[in-house]
N, C-alpha and C positions, 0 to 999 in steps of 0.2 A: 542781306540776303545771299550775297557772293561766297562770302567765307563761310557759311553752311553748305556751300555747293563744294568749294574746295576741299574741306575735309571730308565730304562722302566720300571719296574713292579710300582714301586711308581708312576709314570706318570699315568699308567694306571689306578691303582685304583683311583685316583684322579680324572680322566677323568669318571670313572665309577661312584663317588660319584655326580659329577656332573649330570651325566645321569638321576641318582633317583630320583634328587632334579626336573628334568624336569618333571620324569613322574608325582611326588605330584603336581606340577603345574597346569599340564594338565586335573589332576583329580580333583585337590579344585578350579580352577578358575573359576570365573563364566563365560560361552560362549560369548562371543563376538556378536556384531551387524551383522544383515546379510551382505552378500559378498558386497555391496555397499559402508559398513563403511570401513576407515581405516584400514588395519591391524595393530595386536599388534606388537610394535618395541621388546617388551622383547621374543616371541617367536622366531623370528629372529636370535639373540645374543644368544639364548641357542643355537638354532641348529648348526650355522656357528665357532663361537668361544668356543665351550665347550672343547677341547683339546689344551694344550700347543704346542709350535712350533717341541719341542723334540720328542713328541709324535705322529704326524704325519708321520714319516719315519718307525713307525712299525705297523702304519694300516692305512685301507684305510677310506680317509676320507666320511662319507657317507651324501648322501643331508640331508636337513631337509624336515622332513616328518611334512607336512602341513596339518593340523585336520580341518574336515568338519565345517564348519560354523554352530549353530544351532541359532533357535529364542529364545531370554530370557525368562524364565520363568518368571512372574510377579506372586509373591506371594500377595494373599489376605489382605489386613489389617483388622482385625477383632479387635474388643476393647478388651481389655485388663483390670484384675482385681487386686486388691488388695488381697494379702494371707491372709487365715485367719492366726493368730498367734494362738500361742499354748496355749496361755493366755486365747484367745477368746473360743476355743474348753471346756476347762477347767471351764469357768467364773470365771477367774482370771481380776483383775482389766484390762484394756484396757490402754495401754501408753499412745493414743492418746486422753482419755476420760480427762476431765478437774474435774471430780469428783472422787475420789477416789473408788467409786463404780461403778458397772456396772449400766447403763441404764435398768431399770425392768420395761418397759412397754411390753405389749405383742408383741411378735416377729411378725413383720408384712411381707409379699413376700418381701420387697423391701424397705429399711432404708434409702434410699439416693433419692431424688428429680431428675427427670431426666434430662440430660443434667450436673451433676458435673463430672467433669475428673475426674480418678481412677487412681493412681501411677502404673505402671507397675509391672509385678512380674521378680525377677531375677533368679527365679527357674527355672531348666531345666523339662520339662514334665508339666508343666501347661499350662492347655489349657484356650482361653478367657473365661472370665464368658458371659453368652449366656444373652440376656435382657429380663427382667421381664415381667410376664404377669400384667401390669396395670388394667388389668380386675378385673384379681382376688383380687391387691389391693385395689381396689376402692370397692372391695365387700366385706373386710374385714374392710375395714374404715368406711363402711355404717353398718355394723354389729355393729360395737363397737358404733358408734353414735347414733344408734337406743337403744341400752339396755342403754345407759345412760341415753337417755331422757325418758326411760321409768320411769326409778329409781327417775329422777328429779319431773316426774310428779306424783308418788306414795307420795313422800315427798311432794310436794304442796299440795294435797288434804287428806293429814292425819292432823285430828284434834288436835286440841292443849288444851292442858289440861286445861290451864286455863278458855279458851273457853268453855269446855264441863262442869267445875265444876259451871259457871255460869249460863248455859241453865239448866242442870240437876236440881239446887235450884227451879229456877221458875217455871218448870214441875210439879216436885213433889209437889212443893204448889198447883198448882193446881187441880192434879188429887187427891190428900189425901182430899181438901176441897171436891171436888164432889163425893167422895165415902162414906165422913161424913154425906151430908148433903142430898143426892139423896132419901135413907131410909126414912127420916125423912118426905119427901113430899109423898111418896108411898110405902106403904108395899111389892109392889111386887118386889121392887129393895132390901130387906132385904136381908141380907148377900152375897151382892156384893164385889167383891175381883178385885184387877188389875193385870194384866198380861204384862211386856211390853214386843211387838213385832215390825218387824220390823230392818232397817238397822242399828241405833244406837244400841240396844240392841244386833243384832248380830255381834257389831264390825265390821261392814263394811261401817259405814257412811263413806262420801267423803265430802270434800270444809268446810264447816260449820255445825256445832250443831244448823242448824234451823227447823230441821222437825222432830217429833216425832210421835212413833203411841203405843197409849197404848189399850189394850181392859180391858173393863170392864166388867167382865164375871160373869154369872148368872147361877148357879148350877139350872139343873133340873134330876128330876129323871123319871124311868118308861116312855120314850117316844119310841114310834115309827117313824121310818124313811121311807117315803113313797117317791122314787125316781120319780123326773119330767121329764117325756117326754124322758126315757133313755137318760139323757145327764150324769149319772154320777158324775157331782158335785154339783146338785141343788135339795133340797129337801122339803117335806111338813114334817112338825112335828105334830105328834098328840100325847097325853097322854094314855096310855093304861086305865087308871084309872083318872077319873076325880071327886075327892074328892070337895066336898063341900067348904072346907076352903081353896082352893087352891088359892094364890093371883092371879094369871094369868088366872084365869078363865074370866076374864072380856076382854080379849084380844083373845079369840077364835072368829072363823067364823067358824059354821058348824065343828065343834069339829075338827079344823086346827087351830092351834096358827100362828097368824096374825102376819106376820114381821114386815109389814107396821103400825100396830096399837102400838104396841110395842116400835118400832123406834120411831114414832111420839110422844107419851108422854116421852119417855126417851130424845129426842131433845128439847121440850119445858120447862123441870125441869130444863136442862143445862141450856137454854138460860134465865130463872129467876134466877138461882144461881148466874151464873157471875154477875148480877149486884149488887150484894152486897159486889164483891171484889173491893174494892174501891182502894187499893193501888197498883194495876195493872188495864192499859188501855187494857180492853178483848173484844173483839166482835166475835160473831159466824157467821160466812161466811155463805153464800146462798147455800142452799141444791142443793146437783148435783141430777139428776133422777138416776143414778144406783151405786151411792154410798153408804157403809154400813156405812161410818163415818158421824161424827159431827166434823168439823173441827174447832178449835177455835184458833183465832190470837192475840198472846200477842205483841202488839204496846210495849208498856214499861216495863223495861228497856230497853231489849232486843225484835227483832222481833221474833218470831219464832211461828211456824205454830205448832200444835198440832190434829191430828187426833185421837179421839175417837171413839171408837168401840165398840158398845154392843155384847156382845158373850153368845151364851148359851152352857154350858159346861154340857156333859152327859158322862155319864162312860158305855153307850151302845157299842156293838163290833163296828170296822169299818165296814162301810158299804162291801157288797160284789162288788162293783163297784173298790177298793182301790188292788184288787188281783191283782197282778203281777206289782203293783206298788212299791216306793222306795227298788228299786232294788240293795241292798247296802251290799249284803252277800259279797261280795271279796274287798269290799273298806272299810268299818266300822265292816263288818262281822255281822255271825248271831244271837249272843248273841245280840248286839245292836239293831236288827232290832226287835227282840223279845221284848225286853224292849220297844222299839217304839209302837208296836201295843198294849201293856198295857196301855200306856196313854189314858187319854180321847180324845172324839170327840169334835170338835169346830165348830161351825155352826152362823154365822153372817147373818144380814138381807142383802138380793141381790137381786135387783127385776132382772126380766128378760123380756127383748123384746118381745111381743105373738101379732102379727098383728101390729097395729096402737098403740097399747098402752104396757102396760105392768103389768106383773102378779105379784103383789105385797106380795102374801104371802109366797114367796120363802123363803128358808135357803139355802145359800152355805155354802159346808164344807170348814174349815180354819185349814191348819196344820203350822202356823204361830210358834207356840211352838216348834214342830219336826225339824223346818228347823234352829231356833235360835239354838237347842240343835246341830243341825249336823255344824253348820260353827264356833262355839266354842269349837266342838271338831272334827277336820276334819281330823285328819292323820289315815292313816291306822294302825299305831304303836301309842301306848299311850306317848309317848315320842316326837310327831312332836311338832316345836314350841317350845319345851321345852329348856332355855339357846340357846345354837349354834345350834342345829339341827332344824333349821327352813325350812321352804318350802315356797313358793311362791302362795300358792291357792289364799288366799284374797288378795295380790297385785292383781293377775290378774283379781279378782271379781270387786276389785274397779276401774281397768282402762278400764273395759267394761262397766261399770256403768257411768263412768265419761266420755267416747267416745258418749252414748247416749244422757248425760245431755247437752255436748257440740253442739252435732248436733239440739238438741230439739232447745236451744238458736238461733244455727245459724237460723233456719230457723221455728222462733216463730212466723212468720206472714202466714206459711203455715199449710196446716189442716193434711197433710200426715202422721205426725209422730206426732198427737197426742193421737193415740189409744196405743202405744208402752209405756211399762213400766218397771223400772228397776225389776221388778218380772220377764219380758221374759228372761233377762241377767242372773238372778240368778238361773230359769230353766235350761237352756243352760249349765250354768255351772255347776251344778249338775249331768246333763247327760254327760257330758265330764269326771267327776270326777269318775263316774263310769265304762268308756271306758280306764280311765288312774285311775287305784284305788292306786298303792304302792308311797308313799313318794318320792322314788327316781327319780320319772319321775316329779317332781314338785319341784325339788331343785333351792333355791333361786338364783342359778346363771344361770340358765336358763330361767330366767324371759322372754326374749325376745322369747323364742323359745314356753313356754308355755302361754301367750299371743296370738302367731300369732296362735295356737292351739286352742285357745276361739274364735280367732275371724271368723279362718275358719268354724268351728263348727258354730256358730251362721247364718255364711251367706250360709252355706248349708241348714239349717233349712229354712229360707227365699227362697233359691230356691224350695225347694221343698213343701213348703207353708204347711211345718209340724211340730210343737214345741208340744209333748208331755208333759202333767202334770206329774211332776215326782211322785205324789200319785195316780194320775188317770189314767191309760194307754189308754183308751177310750177317752180321753178329748183333743181335740187339739187346743192349743190357739192360733195355727195362722190358724184356719179356715176361710175361707170366708165368714161365718156369723158373725165371731167377727171382721178381719180385713183384707180389701178388698185388691184384686192385686196389684192396684195402688199403695198403701201405701207399700206393701212390697216392690215391685219393687223400688220405691224410695229410700227407707233405704237401700235396696242391693246395689244400686249402688252408695249412698254415702259413704257405708262403704269399698265398695272397690276401690272408690277414695282416700280416706284417708288411705289404706293401702298400696297403690301402692306409694303414697307419702309420708310416714314416718307421717303419721297423724298430720298435719299441725293444726288441729283443737284442738289440744293439749297447742296451742300455742296462741290460742286468747282468 
């Protein structure tokens, strides 16, 4: 009897231990199916036989407590992701990389293609990775591909040194010959000198060095400029004094220096002189009604077009129509602007349409020499584009010129683009440089954004039909008198299409 009494506590503790196991099982076990499912056999075993035969005499046998059945909790299966290793965070070599160095490509939104499974995480507390935004991924890829495309286009249109050398030798030979021979035919051209202008001498020529613009400038003194019909750009030229020994006296028409007479003589002398250049096949192209140039076409050994422009050089003050123009104070500085204002004024023969005909005695202001200086020294700091401190201004201008050039080739059978020229692109570019004067706004890494700014500004000019002359504020290069509405709308739509489709015309 005593032996049974002494063993009872041990048996009771054993029963208590099993009872606690039962409660733990009740807490941790996943709820079973609803009532129509078969009961759990383990629950019944624990409730009925949890005590030994010796302990049944010391306590009452309690009936098993049946728990209320609950509906199973279905956990949503979410995608899992791999954990970033500590080496990834520190930029160390990744153990799964096949190369000892980490891939240095730009970090995109998602580096795996959709549908590639990832290994599950074994660390607690790490939530599954949320699905990436593929729209952002496509946007980044589009930007990267667009930037690379623009860089390749810039490289494609870059002039090769060997081609430039050959072309320059031919052009210099022709120009030097004319400069030496023209004064021998007519004393009016005595003291004539050359001034290289245009895109080649501005260092923004694209594709091939097959077009050159050269001024043969003729100094005139003590002249008076009389503005033509409040145009701001066109003037009559009159001598304040007309000495009898002035060789230009024979070109006067009612005391006005006739642009048509002087250019006609200039053209005639050039046509006669190129005939004596037997070593090169040179022809003079047909005169265009409103062009101030005499265009020479060199056929051998290379086909090159050279525009020879006669220009008057005067040291008089800049006309009042230029006030408010050349707004480069915040860009190149007040000192540079003041230096430009002290440079000579150039005038080229440019007929103006008047009624059914042309006013042939008109001269137009030319600022080609200033434009060349600006593009050669275009930075807000003196060190711009020296060594590694380069900007993307010239690249943007080249891309704009190439865009217009390709569109004109594509629609060469249409007349809508005939009145648009690279000078329009250059003028819009100058205005944008004034709006964004700092070199930090034209970093070479931001070529895509800067080029898009140029395109946006030019499209805005087409929309409002206004592109102000960079030197003459009241002269609108997009006025309907110069370029009709249909042509501007056509170019606007074509550029918008190119912009929205990553400029397919660059690949043609």
